[in-house]
All heavy atoms as TSV, in Angstrom:
chain	resi	resn	atom	element	x	y	z
A	1	MET	N	N	64.632	64.003	141.177
A	1	MET	CA	C	63.728	62.987	140.674
A	1	MET	C	C	62.473	63.663	140.137
A	1	MET	O	O	61.880	64.497	140.798
A	1	MET	CB	C	63.387	62.021	141.808
A	1	MET	CG	C	62.539	60.853	141.420
A	1	MET	SD	S	63.267	59.653	140.275
A	1	MET	CE	C	64.777	59.242	141.075
A	2	LYS	N	N	62.068	63.303	138.953
A	2	LYS	CA	C	60.887	63.879	138.338
A	2	LYS	C	C	59.626	63.256	138.924
A	2	LYS	O	O	59.531	62.052	139.100
A	2	LYS	CB	C	60.938	63.616	136.824
A	2	LYS	CG	C	59.761	64.203	136.100
A	2	LYS	CD	C	59.821	63.943	134.614
A	2	LYS	CE	C	58.595	64.516	133.957
A	2	LYS	NZ	N	58.478	64.159	132.584
A	3	HIS	N	N	58.651	64.096	139.237
A	3	HIS	CA	C	57.360	63.631	139.714
A	3	HIS	C	C	56.466	63.342	138.527
A	3	HIS	O	O	56.487	64.052	137.527
A	3	HIS	CB	C	56.690	64.702	140.591
A	3	HIS	CG	C	57.424	64.961	141.845
A	3	HIS	ND1	N	57.344	64.140	142.944
A	3	HIS	CD2	C	58.257	65.960	142.206
A	3	HIS	CE1	C	58.085	64.629	143.907
A	3	HIS	NE2	N	58.656	65.731	143.491
A	4	CYS	N	N	55.644	62.297	138.643
A	4	CYS	CA	C	54.711	61.924	137.592
A	4	CYS	C	C	53.306	61.959	138.125
A	4	CYS	O	O	53.015	61.387	139.169
A	4	CYS	CB	C	55.005	60.508	137.087
A	4	CYS	SG	S	56.669	60.321	136.448
A	5	VAL	N	N	52.398	62.611	137.423
A	5	VAL	CA	C	50.982	62.590	137.759
A	5	VAL	C	C	50.362	61.496	136.912
A	5	VAL	O	O	50.544	61.469	135.694
A	5	VAL	CB	C	50.321	63.951	137.479
A	5	VAL	CG1	C	48.828	63.870	137.726
A	5	VAL	CG2	C	50.959	65.018	138.358
A	6	SER	N	N	49.652	60.591	137.534
A	6	SER	CA	C	49.043	59.469	136.810
A	6	SER	C	C	47.620	59.799	136.418
A	6	SER	O	O	46.787	60.099	137.265
A	6	SER	CB	C	49.055	58.213	137.674
A	6	SER	OG	O	48.367	57.180	137.033
A	7	LYS	N	N	47.337	59.737	135.138
A	7	LYS	CA	C	45.977	59.936	134.664
A	7	LYS	C	C	45.131	58.703	134.928
A	7	LYS	O	O	43.924	58.740	134.771
A	7	LYS	CB	C	46.000	60.276	133.180
A	7	LYS	CG	C	46.670	61.617	132.927
A	7	LYS	CD	C	46.685	61.998	131.485
A	7	LYS	CE	C	47.466	63.293	131.394
A	7	LYS	NZ	N	47.327	64.012	130.210
A	8	LEU	N	N	45.773	57.612	135.357
A	8	LEU	CA	C	45.067	56.372	135.661
A	8	LEU	C	C	44.520	56.354	137.081
A	8	LEU	O	O	43.687	55.530	137.422
A	8	LEU	CB	C	45.984	55.171	135.478
A	8	LEU	CG	C	46.559	54.959	134.076
A	8	LEU	CD1	C	47.565	53.820	134.091
A	8	LEU	CD2	C	45.437	54.679	133.091
A	9	ALA	N	N	44.993	57.252	137.929
A	9	ALA	CA	C	44.608	57.240	139.347
A	9	ALA	C	C	43.123	57.510	139.497
A	9	ALA	O	O	42.584	58.450	138.948
A	9	ALA	CB	C	45.415	58.263	140.125
A	10	LYS	N	N	42.467	56.656	140.275
A	10	LYS	CA	C	41.056	56.821	140.601
A	10	LYS	C	C	40.869	57.453	141.973
A	10	LYS	O	O	39.851	58.028	142.257
A	10	LYS	CB	C	40.342	55.458	140.583
A	10	LYS	CG	C	40.493	54.679	139.318
A	10	LYS	CD	C	39.656	55.274	138.213
A	10	LYS	CE	C	39.656	54.355	137.015
A	10	LYS	NZ	N	40.194	54.962	135.831
A	11	CYS	N	N	41.868	57.324	142.807
A	11	CYS	CA	C	41.785	57.852	144.168
A	11	CYS	C	C	41.746	59.385	144.135
A	11	CYS	O	O	42.616	60.011	143.533
A	11	CYS	CB	C	42.981	57.379	144.996
A	11	CYS	SG	S	42.942	58.007	146.682
A	12	PRO	N	N	40.770	59.986	144.814
A	12	PRO	CA	C	40.687	61.436	144.833
A	12	PRO	C	C	41.781	62.101	145.662
A	12	PRO	O	O	41.983	63.308	145.554
A	12	PRO	CB	C	39.308	61.708	145.439
A	12	PRO	CG	C	39.017	60.514	146.268
A	12	PRO	CD	C	39.660	59.348	145.549
A	13	TYR	N	N	42.488	61.335	146.466
A	13	TYR	CA	C	43.538	61.872	147.322
A	13	TYR	C	C	44.928	61.779	146.701
A	13	TYR	O	O	45.870	62.371	147.211
A	13	TYR	CB	C	43.534	61.159	148.682
A	13	TYR	CG	C	42.196	61.210	149.358
A	13	TYR	CD1	C	41.522	60.044	149.685
A	13	TYR	CD2	C	41.578	62.418	149.659
A	13	TYR	CE1	C	40.287	60.082	150.304
A	13	TYR	CE2	C	40.345	62.476	150.271
A	13	TYR	CZ	C	39.704	61.304	150.589
A	13	TYR	OH	O	38.482	61.348	151.192
A	14	TYR	N	N	45.048	61.035	145.632
A	14	TYR	CA	C	46.340	60.856	144.956
A	14	TYR	C	C	46.790	62.167	144.334
A	14	TYR	O	O	46.006	62.879	143.728
A	14	TYR	CB	C	46.183	59.783	143.867
A	14	TYR	CG	C	47.377	59.650	142.968
A	14	TYR	CD1	C	48.378	58.763	143.254
A	14	TYR	CD2	C	47.510	60.447	141.832
A	14	TYR	CE1	C	49.491	58.644	142.428
A	14	TYR	CE2	C	48.604	60.335	140.997
A	14	TYR	CZ	C	49.584	59.434	141.311
A	14	TYR	OH	O	50.680	59.323	140.493
A	15	HIS	N	N	48.059	62.496	144.496
A	15	HIS	CA	C	48.611	63.689	143.864
A	15	HIS	C	C	49.597	63.345	142.762
A	15	HIS	O	O	49.436	63.742	141.628
A	15	HIS	CB	C	49.305	64.594	144.887
A	15	HIS	CG	C	48.345	65.391	145.726
A	15	HIS	ND1	N	48.762	66.317	146.640
A	15	HIS	CD2	C	47.000	65.411	145.776
A	15	HIS	CE1	C	47.716	66.866	147.232
A	15	HIS	NE2	N	46.644	66.333	146.727
A	16	GLN	N	N	50.636	62.588	143.101
A	16	GLN	CA	C	51.686	62.255	142.128
A	16	GLN	C	C	52.581	61.153	142.688
A	16	GLN	O	O	52.423	60.756	143.830
A	16	GLN	CB	C	52.518	63.467	141.776
A	16	GLN	CG	C	53.206	64.099	142.969
A	16	GLN	CD	C	53.781	65.462	142.634
A	16	GLN	OE1	O	53.581	65.983	141.550
A	16	GLN	NE2	N	54.499	66.046	143.575
A	17	HIS	N	N	53.516	60.694	141.879
A	17	HIS	CA	C	54.467	59.691	142.336
A	17	HIS	C	C	55.827	59.903	141.677
A	17	HIS	O	O	55.922	60.627	140.702
A	17	HIS	CB	C	53.954	58.277	142.050
A	17	HIS	CG	C	53.941	57.922	140.602
A	17	HIS	ND1	N	52.849	58.205	139.791
A	17	HIS	CD2	C	54.850	57.320	139.800
A	17	HIS	CE1	C	53.108	57.788	138.568
A	17	HIS	NE2	N	54.321	57.239	138.538
A	18	GLU	N	N	56.826	59.271	142.271
A	18	GLU	CA	C	58.141	59.164	141.671
A	18	GLU	C	C	58.617	57.750	141.942
A	18	GLU	O	O	57.854	56.938	142.457
A	18	GLU	CB	C	59.094	60.226	142.194
A	18	GLU	CG	C	59.303	60.213	143.680
A	18	GLU	CD	C	60.192	61.339	144.164
A	18	GLU	OE1	O	60.029	62.477	143.684
A	18	GLU	OE2	O	61.052	61.081	145.014
A	19	SER	N	N	59.822	57.420	141.611
A	19	SER	CA	C	60.262	56.020	141.618
A	19	SER	C	C	59.997	55.255	142.906
A	19	SER	O	O	59.577	54.106	142.842
A	19	SER	CB	C	61.742	55.932	141.251
A	19	SER	OG	O	62.525	56.604	142.220
A	20	LEU	N	N	60.207	55.850	144.058
A	20	LEU	CA	C	60.025	55.117	145.323
A	20	LEU	C	C	58.972	55.733	146.245
A	20	LEU	O	O	58.793	55.272	147.377
A	20	LEU	CB	C	61.353	55.031	146.082
A	20	LEU	CG	C	62.472	54.248	145.411
A	20	LEU	CD1	C	63.745	54.302	146.254
A	20	LEU	CD2	C	62.056	52.817	145.139
A	21	ARG	N	N	58.258	56.738	145.772
A	21	ARG	CA	C	57.297	57.434	146.634
A	21	ARG	C	C	55.986	57.716	145.924
A	21	ARG	O	O	55.944	57.886	144.708
A	21	ARG	CB	C	57.878	58.747	147.139
A	21	ARG	CG	C	59.129	58.531	147.955
A	21	ARG	CD	C	59.663	59.803	148.542
A	21	ARG	NE	N	60.200	60.681	147.512
A	21	ARG	CZ	C	60.683	61.887	147.724
A	21	ARG	NH1	N	60.674	62.382	148.944
A	21	ARG	NH2	N	61.157	62.618	146.752
A	22	ILE	N	N	54.916	57.771	146.718
A	22	ILE	CA	C	53.598	58.219	146.267
A	22	ILE	C	C	53.220	59.392	147.168
A	22	ILE	O	O	53.398	59.321	148.384
A	22	ILE	CB	C	52.538	57.105	146.371
A	22	ILE	CG1	C	52.882	55.942	145.452
A	22	ILE	CG2	C	51.147	57.656	146.048
A	22	ILE	CD1	C	51.974	54.727	145.616
A	23	PHE	N	N	52.702	60.448	146.582
A	23	PHE	CA	C	52.273	61.631	147.336
A	23	PHE	C	C	50.760	61.726	147.283
A	23	PHE	O	O	50.154	61.618	146.212
A	23	PHE	CB	C	52.886	62.898	146.740
A	23	PHE	CG	C	54.385	62.893	146.785
A	23	PHE	CD1	C	55.131	62.343	145.752
A	23	PHE	CD2	C	55.054	63.410	147.872
A	23	PHE	CE1	C	56.517	62.341	145.800
A	23	PHE	CE2	C	56.439	63.401	147.932
A	23	PHE	CZ	C	57.162	62.867	146.886
A	24	CYS	N	N	50.163	61.932	148.462
A	24	CYS	CA	C	48.708	62.024	148.581
A	24	CYS	C	C	48.357	63.324	149.315
A	24	CYS	O	O	49.213	63.959	149.930
A	24	CYS	CB	C	48.176	60.862	149.398
A	24	CYS	SG	S	48.653	59.244	148.789
A	25	GLU	N	N	47.081	63.651	149.291
A	25	GLU	CA	C	46.590	64.802	150.032
A	25	GLU	C	C	47.003	64.677	151.500
A	25	GLU	O	O	47.043	63.570	152.048
A	25	GLU	CB	C	45.065	64.849	149.945
A	25	GLU	CG	C	44.425	65.961	150.700
A	25	GLU	CD	C	42.922	65.988	150.505
A	25	GLU	OE1	O	42.450	65.764	149.386
A	25	GLU	OE2	O	42.216	66.237	151.509
A	26	GLY	N	N	47.272	65.780	152.152
A	26	GLY	CA	C	47.663	65.772	153.560
A	26	GLY	C	C	46.487	65.938	154.507
A	26	GLY	O	O	45.358	66.162	154.071
A	27	VAL	N	N	46.776	65.837	155.767
A	27	VAL	CA	C	45.714	65.941	156.783
A	27	VAL	C	C	45.377	67.386	157.116
A	27	VAL	O	O	44.326	67.658	157.690
A	27	VAL	CB	C	46.076	65.151	158.063
A	27	VAL	CG1	C	46.121	63.672	157.778
A	27	VAL	CG2	C	47.394	65.620	158.648
A	28	GLU	N	N	46.236	68.312	156.762
A	28	GLU	CA	C	45.992	69.740	156.974
A	28	GLU	C	C	46.095	70.447	155.619
A	28	GLU	O	O	46.792	69.981	154.720
A	28	GLU	CB	C	47.034	70.343	157.920
A	28	GLU	CG	C	46.970	69.816	159.318
A	28	GLU	CD	C	45.767	70.332	160.088
A	28	GLU	OE1	O	45.309	71.460	159.797
A	28	GLU	OE2	O	45.296	69.622	160.981
A	29	ASP	N	N	45.408	71.566	155.478
A	29	ASP	CA	C	45.508	72.352	154.243
A	29	ASP	C	C	46.962	72.694	153.949
A	29	ASP	O	O	47.732	73.010	154.856
A	29	ASP	CB	C	44.705	73.637	154.359
A	29	ASP	CG	C	43.201	73.386	154.357
A	29	ASP	OD1	O	42.767	72.297	153.922
A	29	ASP	OD2	O	42.467	74.304	154.769
A	30	GLY	N	N	47.338	72.581	152.703
A	30	GLY	CA	C	48.696	72.942	152.295
A	30	GLY	C	C	49.738	71.871	152.592
A	30	GLY	O	O	50.924	72.147	152.518
A	31	THR	N	N	49.295	70.672	152.940
A	31	THR	CA	C	50.253	69.589	153.220
A	31	THR	C	C	49.982	68.396	152.303
A	31	THR	O	O	48.933	68.301	151.696
A	31	THR	CB	C	50.167	69.110	154.687
A	31	THR	OG1	O	48.906	68.472	154.909
A	31	THR	CG2	C	50.351	70.258	155.649
A	32	SER	N	N	50.959	67.495	152.276
A	32	SER	CA	C	50.766	66.244	151.539
A	32	SER	C	C	51.397	65.112	152.357
A	32	SER	O	O	52.269	65.354	153.192
A	32	SER	CB	C	51.388	66.295	150.144
A	32	SER	OG	O	52.780	66.442	150.227
A	33	LEU	N	N	50.906	63.911	152.127
A	33	LEU	CA	C	51.460	62.728	152.749
A	33	LEU	C	C	52.351	62.029	151.733
A	33	LEU	O	O	52.081	62.067	150.531
A	33	LEU	CB	C	50.356	61.766	153.176
A	33	LEU	CG	C	49.443	62.270	154.293
A	33	LEU	CD1	C	48.313	61.275	154.516
A	33	LEU	CD2	C	50.232	62.441	155.578
A	34	GLN	N	N	53.364	61.360	152.227
A	34	GLN	CA	C	54.306	60.675	151.362
A	34	GLN	C	C	54.418	59.217	151.802
A	34	GLN	O	O	54.715	58.961	152.978
A	34	GLN	CB	C	55.661	61.365	151.472
A	34	GLN	CG	C	56.731	60.771	150.702
A	34	GLN	CD	C	58.066	61.458	150.958
A	34	GLN	OE1	O	59.085	60.862	150.711
A	34	GLN	NE2	N	58.090	62.676	151.464
A	35	LEU	N	N	54.151	58.308	150.886
A	35	LEU	CA	C	54.373	56.891	151.148
A	35	LEU	C	C	55.713	56.532	150.521
A	35	LEU	O	O	55.911	56.762	149.322
A	35	LEU	CB	C	53.269	56.037	150.528
A	35	LEU	CG	C	51.850	56.276	151.052
A	35	LEU	CD1	C	50.853	55.486	150.220
A	35	LEU	CD2	C	51.766	55.877	152.496
A	36	ALA	N	N	56.622	55.996	151.297
A	36	ALA	CA	C	57.950	55.617	150.794
A	36	ALA	C	C	58.035	54.104	150.702
A	36	ALA	O	O	57.647	53.391	151.634
A	36	ALA	CB	C	59.024	56.157	151.722
A	37	PHE	N	N	58.553	53.613	149.590
A	37	PHE	CA	C	58.646	52.177	149.330
A	37	PHE	C	C	60.103	51.760	149.214
A	37	PHE	O	O	60.962	52.537	148.801
A	37	PHE	CB	C	57.894	51.836	148.049
A	37	PHE	CG	C	56.431	52.118	148.137
A	37	PHE	CD1	C	55.920	53.367	147.833
A	37	PHE	CD2	C	55.531	51.127	148.530
A	37	PHE	CE1	C	54.569	53.646	147.923
A	37	PHE	CE2	C	54.178	51.384	148.632
A	37	PHE	CZ	C	53.686	52.641	148.323
A	38	ASP	N	N	60.371	50.503	149.545
A	38	ASP	CA	C	61.734	49.963	149.451
A	38	ASP	C	C	62.180	49.782	148.014
A	38	ASP	O	O	63.365	49.917	147.708
A	38	ASP	CB	C	61.834	48.620	150.177
A	38	ASP	CG	C	61.674	48.764	151.673
A	38	ASP	OD1	O	61.939	49.862	152.210
A	38	ASP	OD2	O	61.284	47.783	152.320
A	39	THR	N	N	61.238	49.450	147.140
A	39	THR	CA	C	61.565	49.220	145.729
A	39	THR	C	C	60.541	49.889	144.822
A	39	THR	O	O	59.385	50.090	145.228
A	39	THR	CB	C	61.602	47.723	145.377
A	39	THR	OG1	O	60.280	47.196	145.466
A	39	THR	CG2	C	62.543	46.942	146.297
A	40	GLY	N	N	60.953	50.211	143.624
A	40	GLY	CA	C	60.040	50.759	142.641
A	40	GLY	C	C	58.949	49.762	142.280
A	40	GLY	O	O	57.805	50.141	142.012
A	41	ALA	N	N	59.286	48.491	142.280
A	41	ALA	CA	C	58.288	47.452	141.962
A	41	ALA	C	C	57.191	47.418	143.012
A	41	ALA	O	O	56.006	47.273	142.677
A	41	ALA	CB	C	58.976	46.091	141.871
A	42	HIS	N	N	57.557	47.576	144.282
A	42	HIS	CA	C	56.551	47.597	145.351
A	42	HIS	C	C	55.657	48.833	145.218
A	42	HIS	O	O	54.439	48.753	145.370
A	42	HIS	CB	C	57.247	47.576	146.707
A	42	HIS	CG	C	56.308	47.438	147.861
A	42	HIS	ND1	N	56.612	47.836	149.116
A	42	HIS	CD2	C	55.045	46.936	147.951
A	42	HIS	CE1	C	55.600	47.616	149.936
A	42	HIS	NE2	N	54.634	47.075	149.244
A	43	GLN	N	N	56.239	49.971	144.903
A	43	GLN	CA	C	55.471	51.201	144.712
A	43	GLN	C	C	54.488	51.030	143.555
A	43	GLN	O	O	53.330	51.384	143.637
A	43	GLN	CB	C	56.422	52.383	144.469
A	43	GLN	CG	C	55.735	53.710	144.297
A	43	GLN	CD	C	55.614	54.111	142.846
A	43	GLN	OE1	O	55.300	53.328	141.973
A	43	GLN	NE2	N	55.869	55.358	142.578
A	44	GLN	N	N	54.962	50.478	142.446
A	44	GLN	CA	C	54.126	50.286	141.267
A	44	GLN	C	C	52.982	49.292	141.569
A	44	GLN	O	O	51.833	49.531	141.168
A	44	GLN	CB	C	54.951	49.808	140.100
A	44	GLN	CG	C	54.170	49.713	138.814
A	44	GLN	CD	C	55.052	49.300	137.650
A	44	GLN	OE1	O	56.062	48.634	137.820
A	44	GLN	NE2	N	54.664	49.706	136.456
A	45	CYS	N	N	53.271	48.238	142.283
A	45	CYS	CA	C	52.256	47.268	142.653
A	45	CYS	C	C	51.174	47.917	143.519
A	45	CYS	O	O	49.987	47.702	143.318
A	45	CYS	CB	C	52.912	46.098	143.394
A	45	CYS	SG	S	51.759	44.830	143.902
A	46	TYR	N	N	51.586	48.747	144.471
A	46	TYR	CA	C	50.641	49.445	145.350
A	46	TYR	C	C	49.736	50.365	144.538
A	46	TYR	O	O	48.518	50.360	144.715
A	46	TYR	CB	C	51.426	50.251	146.391
A	46	TYR	CG	C	50.581	50.869	147.479
A	46	TYR	CD1	C	50.396	50.202	148.677
A	46	TYR	CD2	C	49.986	52.114	147.311
A	46	TYR	CE1	C	49.648	50.754	149.693
A	46	TYR	CE2	C	49.229	52.676	148.323
A	46	TYR	CZ	C	49.053	51.990	149.515
A	46	TYR	OH	O	48.299	52.552	150.510
A	47	ARG	N	N	50.321	51.140	143.628
A	47	ARG	CA	C	49.526	52.039	142.785
A	47	ARG	C	C	48.515	51.268	141.947
A	47	ARG	O	O	47.351	51.653	141.852
A	47	ARG	CB	C	50.417	52.853	141.852
A	47	ARG	CG	C	50.977	54.088	142.454
A	47	ARG	CD	C	51.669	54.985	141.447
A	47	ARG	NE	N	52.795	54.322	140.795
A	47	ARG	CZ	C	52.880	54.107	139.485
A	47	ARG	NH1	N	51.928	54.496	138.681
A	47	ARG	NH2	N	53.943	53.520	138.980
A	48	LYS	N	N	48.957	50.163	141.348
A	48	LYS	CA	C	48.056	49.377	140.486
A	48	LYS	C	C	46.961	48.693	141.291
A	48	LYS	O	O	45.868	48.513	140.798
A	48	LYS	CB	C	48.854	48.355	139.693
A	48	LYS	CG	C	49.676	48.980	138.595
A	48	LYS	CD	C	50.408	47.921	137.798
A	48	LYS	CE	C	51.174	48.559	136.653
A	48	LYS	NZ	N	51.905	47.552	135.859
A	49	ARG	N	N	47.269	48.326	142.531
A	49	ARG	CA	C	46.297	47.619	143.379
A	49	ARG	C	C	45.280	48.566	144.003
A	49	ARG	O	O	44.117	48.230	144.179
A	49	ARG	CB	C	47.039	46.846	144.466
A	49	ARG	CG	C	46.168	46.005	145.356
A	49	ARG	CD	C	46.980	45.095	146.261
A	49	ARG	NE	N	48.094	45.760	146.919
A	49	ARG	CZ	C	48.000	46.325	148.135
A	49	ARG	NH1	N	46.877	46.306	148.788
A	49	ARG	NH2	N	49.052	46.905	148.662
A	50	LEU	N	N	45.723	49.796	144.329
A	50	LEU	CA	C	44.828	50.700	145.074
A	50	LEU	C	C	44.581	52.031	144.344
A	50	LEU	O	O	43.434	52.382	144.059
A	50	LEU	CB	C	45.383	50.960	146.467
A	50	LEU	CG	C	45.382	49.747	147.385
A	50	LEU	CD1	C	46.180	50.033	148.646
A	50	LEU	CD2	C	43.960	49.347	147.742
A	51	CYS	N	N	45.615	52.767	144.038
A	51	CYS	CA	C	45.465	54.115	143.478
A	51	CYS	C	C	44.741	54.133	142.121
A	51	CYS	O	O	43.974	55.042	141.830
A	51	CYS	CB	C	46.820	54.791	143.313
A	51	CYS	SG	S	47.835	54.825	144.789
A	52	HIS	N	N	44.986	53.118	141.314
A	52	HIS	CA	C	44.471	53.107	139.943
A	52	HIS	C	C	43.178	52.324	139.785
A	52	HIS	O	O	42.716	52.112	138.674
A	52	HIS	CB	C	45.505	52.494	138.985
A	52	HIS	CG	C	46.699	53.360	138.813
A	52	HIS	ND1	N	47.760	52.971	138.045
A	52	HIS	CD2	C	47.041	54.572	139.304
A	52	HIS	CE1	C	48.688	53.914	138.063
A	52	HIS	NE2	N	48.276	54.887	138.831
A	53	THR	N	N	42.577	51.883	140.888
A	53	THR	CA	C	41.377	51.079	140.802
A	53	THR	C	C	40.239	51.704	141.604
A	53	THR	O	O	40.454	52.618	142.404
A	53	THR	CB	C	41.602	49.647	141.346
A	53	THR	OG1	O	41.732	49.709	142.761
A	53	THR	CG2	C	42.831	49.010	140.730
A	54	MET	N	N	39.076	51.149	141.416
A	54	MET	CA	C	37.918	51.605	142.207
A	54	MET	C	C	38.010	51.048	143.634
A	54	MET	O	O	37.148	51.328	144.447
A	54	MET	CB	C	36.623	51.183	141.527
A	54	MET	CG	C	36.413	51.870	140.173
A	54	MET	SD	S	36.622	53.673	140.199
A	54	MET	CE	C	35.201	54.159	141.141
A	55	HIS	N	N	39.064	50.308	143.955
A	55	HIS	CA	C	39.283	49.791	145.308
A	55	HIS	C	C	40.143	50.749	146.140
A	55	HIS	O	O	40.638	50.390	147.205
A	55	HIS	CB	C	39.956	48.418	145.262
A	55	HIS	CG	C	39.179	47.403	144.522
A	55	HIS	ND1	N	37.985	46.893	144.975
A	55	HIS	CD2	C	39.404	46.831	143.324
A	55	HIS	CE1	C	37.505	46.044	144.099
A	55	HIS	NE2	N	38.343	45.981	143.075
A	56	TRP	N	N	40.309	51.973	145.657
A	56	TRP	CA	C	41.161	52.940	146.340
A	56	TRP	C	C	40.734	53.168	147.790
A	56	TRP	O	O	41.563	53.446	148.643
A	56	TRP	CB	C	41.212	54.272	145.592
A	56	TRP	CG	C	39.872	54.953	145.484
A	56	TRP	CD1	C	39.001	54.873	144.438
A	56	TRP	CD2	C	39.247	55.806	146.444
A	56	TRP	NE1	N	37.882	55.611	144.709
A	56	TRP	CE2	C	38.012	56.196	145.941
A	56	TRP	CE3	C	39.633	56.265	147.708
A	56	TRP	CZ2	C	37.135	57.037	146.623
A	56	TRP	CZ3	C	38.762	57.101	148.400
A	56	TRP	CH2	C	37.529	57.484	147.848
A	57	SER	N	N	39.452	52.999	148.096
A	57	SER	CA	C	38.986	53.261	149.469
A	57	SER	C	C	39.495	52.232	150.468
A	57	SER	O	O	39.401	52.441	151.662
A	57	SER	CB	C	37.466	53.341	149.515
A	57	SER	OG	O	36.901	52.121	149.079
A	58	ALA	N	N	40.070	51.110	149.985
A	58	ALA	CA	C	40.680	50.107	150.869
A	58	ALA	C	C	42.066	50.540	151.352
A	58	ALA	O	O	42.616	49.924	152.263
A	58	ALA	CB	C	40.778	48.765	150.158
A	59	CYS	N	N	42.591	51.587	150.788
A	59	CYS	CA	C	43.915	52.093	151.179
A	59	CYS	C	C	43.822	52.704	152.590
A	59	CYS	O	O	42.907	53.487	152.870
A	59	CYS	CB	C	44.365	53.160	150.167
A	59	CYS	SG	S	45.848	54.045	150.661
A	60	PRO	N	N	44.760	52.373	153.466
A	60	PRO	CA	C	44.741	52.956	154.809
A	60	PRO	C	C	44.823	54.472	154.815
A	60	PRO	O	O	44.208	55.133	155.658
A	60	PRO	CB	C	45.979	52.357	155.485
A	60	PRO	CG	C	46.331	51.148	154.695
A	60	PRO	CD	C	45.842	51.408	153.306
A	61	VAL	N	N	45.544	55.049	153.869
A	61	VAL	CA	C	45.639	56.520	153.789
A	61	VAL	C	C	44.279	57.077	153.385
A	61	VAL	O	O	43.806	58.067	153.966
A	61	VAL	CB	C	46.733	56.950	152.792
A	61	VAL	CG1	C	46.716	58.453	152.584
A	61	VAL	CG2	C	48.088	56.486	153.270
A	62	ALA	N	N	43.633	56.484	152.412
A	62	ALA	CA	C	42.302	56.953	151.977
A	62	ALA	C	C	41.286	56.839	153.115
A	62	ALA	O	O	40.453	57.721	153.304
A	62	ALA	CB	C	41.829	56.178	150.747
A	63	GLU	N	N	41.357	55.749	153.868
A	63	GLU	CA	C	40.448	55.585	155.014
A	63	GLU	C	C	40.630	56.727	156.000
A	63	GLU	O	O	39.668	57.284	156.515
A	63	GLU	CB	C	40.690	54.246	155.690
A	63	GLU	CG	C	40.213	53.045	154.883
A	63	GLU	CD	C	40.524	51.721	155.576
A	63	GLU	OE1	O	40.926	51.730	156.750
A	63	GLU	OE2	O	40.343	50.692	154.908
A	64	MET	N	N	41.878	57.072	156.279
A	64	MET	CA	C	42.168	58.154	157.213
A	64	MET	C	C	41.664	59.492	156.654
A	64	MET	O	O	41.037	60.278	157.364
A	64	MET	CB	C	43.674	58.237	157.462
A	64	MET	CG	C	44.076	59.380	158.370
A	64	MET	SD	S	45.856	59.546	158.550
A	64	MET	CE	C	46.363	59.894	156.881
A	65	LEU	N	N	41.916	59.728	155.377
A	65	LEU	CA	C	41.514	61.011	154.781
A	65	LEU	C	C	39.994	61.115	154.631
A	65	LEU	O	O	39.446	62.227	154.675
A	65	LEU	CB	C	42.234	61.226	153.453
A	65	LEU	CG	C	43.750	61.448	153.610
A	65	LEU	CD1	C	44.416	61.459	152.258
A	65	LEU	CD2	C	44.040	62.734	154.363
A	66	ASN	N	N	39.318	59.991	154.430
A	66	ASN	CA	C	37.847	60.018	154.422
A	66	ASN	C	C	37.320	60.563	155.741
A	66	ASN	O	O	36.342	61.313	155.757
A	66	ASN	CB	C	37.275	58.621	154.164
A	66	ASN	CG	C	37.334	58.231	152.707
A	66	ASN	OD1	O	37.352	59.065	151.825
A	66	ASN	ND2	N	37.310	56.936	152.456
A	67	LYS	N	N	37.949	60.194	156.839
A	67	LYS	CA	C	37.542	60.683	158.166
A	67	LYS	C	C	37.776	62.190	158.272
A	67	LYS	O	O	37.032	62.874	158.982
A	67	LYS	CB	C	38.288	59.932	159.245
A	67	LYS	CG	C	37.869	58.488	159.359
A	67	LYS	CD	C	38.666	57.749	160.396
A	67	LYS	CE	C	38.296	56.290	160.376
A	67	LYS	NZ	N	39.125	55.494	161.277
A	68	LYS	N	N	38.778	62.671	157.612
A	68	LYS	CA	C	39.075	64.123	157.617
A	68	LYS	C	C	37.856	64.900	157.115
A	68	LYS	O	O	37.541	65.967	157.623
A	68	LYS	CB	C	40.283	64.401	156.758
A	68	LYS	CG	C	40.546	65.854	156.464
A	68	LYS	CD	C	41.730	65.994	155.489
A	68	LYS	CE	C	41.828	67.380	154.907
A	68	LYS	NZ	N	42.923	67.497	153.955
A	69	TRP	N	N	37.185	64.356	156.099
A	69	TRP	CA	C	36.081	65.065	155.481
A	69	TRP	C	C	34.726	64.733	156.104
A	69	TRP	O	O	33.735	65.346	155.766
A	69	TRP	CB	C	36.083	64.790	153.972
A	69	TRP	CG	C	37.293	65.357	153.325
A	69	TRP	CD1	C	38.366	64.667	152.856
A	69	TRP	CD2	C	37.595	66.739	153.140
A	69	TRP	NE1	N	39.330	65.540	152.368
A	69	TRP	CE2	C	38.855	66.809	152.523
A	69	TRP	CE3	C	36.908	67.919	153.419
A	69	TRP	CZ2	C	39.463	68.038	152.192
A	69	TRP	CZ3	C	37.513	69.125	153.088
A	69	TRP	CH2	C	38.753	69.169	152.471
A	70	ASP	N	N	34.669	63.764	157.018
A	70	ASP	CA	C	33.444	63.426	157.729
A	70	ASP	C	C	33.360	64.277	158.991
A	70	ASP	O	O	33.826	63.903	160.050
A	70	ASP	CB	C	33.406	61.938	158.118
A	70	ASP	CG	C	33.177	61.046	156.943
A	70	ASP	OD1	O	32.695	61.523	155.900
A	70	ASP	OD2	O	33.492	59.849	157.063
A	71	TRP	N	N	32.836	65.444	158.845
A	71	TRP	CA	C	32.753	66.362	159.981
A	71	TRP	C	C	31.789	65.780	160.947
A	71	TRP	O	O	31.455	65.944	161.946
A	71	TRP	CB	C	32.340	67.759	159.533
A	71	TRP	CG	C	33.296	68.308	158.542
A	71	TRP	CD1	C	33.219	68.234	157.192
A	71	TRP	CD2	C	34.522	68.996	158.808
A	71	TRP	NE1	N	34.299	68.839	156.606
A	71	TRP	CE2	C	35.109	69.322	157.584
A	71	TRP	CE3	C	35.166	69.362	159.985
A	71	TRP	CZ2	C	36.293	69.990	157.489
A	71	TRP	CZ3	C	36.345	70.031	159.881
A	71	TRP	CH2	C	36.902	70.363	158.634
């Protein structure tokens, strides 16, 4: 499956996506998190609602990763 990097992504933790998954920065150096979706439509809806908007900080993954950087 080909990975796609979205130039529309506003989230600083977003890395890339493919049909049923979104990849984000991981909790440790050299890692990434993977969100797996049941359908491509659900994945696309999630990206458009959170990853591609200034509302990215409402994402549970972004909230967790924000804490990573709050020493």
